[in-house]
C-alpha distance (Angstrom), angle and dihedral (degrees) to the residues before:
residue distance angle dihedral
M1 . . .
K2 3.81 . .
K3 3.83 115.9 .
L4 3.83 134.0 -179.4
A5 3.86 126.7 -160.4
I6 3.81 117.0 -170.2
I7 3.85 118.4 -162.0
L8 3.78 111.7 -147.6
P9 3.88 106.6 -173.1
G10 3.81 130.0 -157.3
T11 3.73 129.8 -116.1
G12 3.84 102.9 -70.3
Y13 3.77 93.6 -5.2
T14 3.80 104.4 100.2
K15 3.81 133.7 -169.6
D16 3.79 88.7 -94.1
K17 3.82 98.0 60.5
P18 3.83 115.5 97.9
L19 3.73 105.4 -94.7
L20 3.76 96.1 48.7
H21 3.85 93.9 35.9
Y22 3.72 94.8 54.1
A23 3.75 93.7 41.5
S24 3.76 88.3 52.7
K25 3.81 89.0 54.3
I26 3.79 89.7 51.3
A27 3.71 93.3 50.8
V28 3.82 91.4 50.3
K29 3.63 91.6 49.9
K30 3.76 91.1 54.3
G31 3.75 89.8 52.2
Y32 3.81 100.5 -99.5
D33 3.81 121.5 147.9
V34 3.74 103.4 -128.5
I35 3.74 125.6 -143.5
S36 3.82 127.4 175.2
V37 3.78 126.4 -154.1
D38 3.80 106.1 -148.5
Y39 3.76 108.9 -162.7
D40 3.81 96.0 142.0
R41 3.68 93.2 109.1
F42 3.80 89.0 72.4
F43 3.85 88.9 68.2
D44 3.91 96.4 55.0
G45 3.81 106.5 126.8
V46 3.67 96.7 2.5
N47 3.82 121.7 144.9
Y48 3.76 101.5 -126.3
R49 3.84 91.8 -163.6
S50 3.97 89.7 57.0
K51 4.03 105.0 89.9
E52 3.77 87.7 -165.5
E53 3.78 94.5 53.8
M54 3.72 93.5 43.5
N55 3.73 94.0 47.8
A56 3.77 93.1 51.2
V57 3.70 94.5 49.1
A58 3.84 93.4 41.8
G59 3.84 86.1 58.8
K60 3.75 92.2 52.0
A61 3.84 93.0 46.9
F62 3.77 91.4 48.5
A63 3.70 92.5 50.4
Y64 3.80 89.7 48.6
A65 3.83 91.5 51.5
T66 3.80 92.2 44.6
E67 3.80 91.2 52.2
H68 3.87 90.6 51.7
L69 3.83 95.6 41.9
D70 3.87 91.9 47.6
E71 3.83 86.9 62.5
L72 3.86 88.3 65.5
D73 3.78 123.5 90.8
F74 3.84 100.3 -141.3
D75 3.71 91.0 -179.4
E76 3.80 90.6 71.1
Y77 3.82 90.6 65.0
D78 3.77 128.7 79.0
S79 3.75 93.4 -157.0
V80 3.86 131.5 22.8
A81 3.78 126.7 -171.5
F82 3.80 129.7 -174.1
I83 3.81 112.5 -154.9
E84 3.87 105.4 -164.4
K85 3.66 137.2 -177.9
S86 3.87 123.7 -160.7
F87 3.86 106.7 -57.7
G88 3.80 86.7 19.4
T89 4.02 86.7 66.0
I90 3.79 87.9 65.6
V91 3.90 95.7 43.7
G92 3.88 91.8 47.5
A93 3.79 99.3 40.8
R94 3.89 93.2 44.2
Y95 3.82 94.9 44.6
A96 3.86 89.3 48.3
A97 3.78 91.4 49.7
E98 3.86 95.8 44.7
K99 3.83 91.8 48.3
G100 3.83 99.6 43.6
L101 3.83 92.6 -114.9
N102 3.84 124.1 145.4
P103 3.83 104.2 -164.6
Y104 3.78 125.2 164.3
Q105 3.92 103.5 -95.1
I106 3.69 124.4 -155.1
W107 3.91 109.9 -166.3
Y108 3.76 116.4 -161.8
T109 3.92 105.9 -172.3
P110 3.81 95.7 -14.2
V111 3.68 120.0 -150.9
L112 3.76 115.7 -125.0
E113 3.75 95.5 -115.3
A114 3.84 91.0 59.3
Y115 3.93 87.9 70.8
E116 3.93 88.3 68.8
Y117 3.79 87.7 69.3
A118 3.89 99.5 36.0
T119 3.78 122.2 138.1
D120 3.79 133.8 -168.2
R121 3.86 90.3 -91.4
V122 3.85 102.6 69.1
V123 3.74 131.9 107.5
A124 3.84 120.2 -174.3
F125 3.79 139.7 -159.8
M126 3.74 133.2 -169.1
G127 3.79 146.5 149.1
D128 3.79 122.6 -106.0
E129 3.85 89.7 -132.5
D130 3.80 94.0 52.2
P131 3.85 105.4 145.5
V132 3.78 93.6 -163.4
A133 3.84 100.6 50.1
A134 3.71 129.9 53.6
V135 3.80 100.7 -123.2
E136 3.81 100.3 -161.4
E137 3.77 92.2 45.6
A138 3.79 88.4 48.9
R139 3.93 90.8 51.2
K140 3.83 87.2 49.1
R141 3.74 94.7 51.5
A142 3.79 93.6 42.3
E143 3.74 89.3 52.9
E144 3.80 93.8 49.9
K145 3.84 92.2 49.1
G146 3.81 92.8 43.4
I147 3.95 90.7 -119.1
P148 3.88 115.9 154.8
L149 3.77 102.4 -123.7
H150 3.76 116.7 -166.2
V151 3.90 110.5 -158.1
Y152 3.82 118.3 -168.8
P153 3.82 121.2 -154.3
K154 3.77 118.9 -112.9
A155 3.76 91.2 -0.2
N156 3.83 123.5 137.2
H157 3.83 134.1 -152.0
S158 3.78 91.3 -62.2
I159 3.79 89.9 50.0
E160 3.81 87.8 -110.7
T161 3.74 133.2 130.7
G162 3.81 100.0 -165.5
D163 3.84 90.6 -111.6
V164 3.83 105.4 105.3
L165 3.80 99.5 -150.8
T166 3.80 90.1 47.9
D167 3.83 90.0 47.5
I168 3.76 90.8 53.1
D169 3.78 92.6 48.2
I170 3.82 87.6 51.7
L171 3.74 93.5 46.6
K172 3.87 90.2 50.0
D173 3.95 90.7 51.3
V174 3.86 89.6 46.5
M175 3.77 93.4 50.0
A176 3.74 93.0 43.3
I177 3.67 91.8 56.8
S178 3.79 93.1 42.0
D179 3.83 88.7 52.1
K180 3.76 92.6 52.1
F181 3.97 91.5 47.0
L182 3.79 94.7 54.7
D183 3.72 112.1 80.7
């Protein structure tokens, strides 16, 4: 069985940070070929509070990701998974919808716009003190779409609390659920 996992990072949260690093290791353990789309350089120096700047850069990053993903022959894989963080949830969910794909999708700290493209093969994780995402709105959208959303108390946009041992426990729980979710 041939499997492919695509890592779609966030803005400033690269494939080498804990959530994506360990999720990649899980995918490899389960026999997935792992590819990372590294568009984070587009976000260097961007004012994250400027909607105009973010929209312009997000468009470039999506185009870059699309160009690289279009090079893949998804039909040669029996199973495809998108492992996404923050901005990557929009990239992956939108790309899958536009291309008629239905990969397994693991969303770490999803951006609300990603829910517009959600399918029945998504699991999501976030902290209840995430300053980027509206937690109650995310809960509502996840419930409407039937998406299991795991929310961690006192955790931020990296699903971290600042207490190392608590963060390790959270990371272990997130990875255990992610492991179980991937076929």
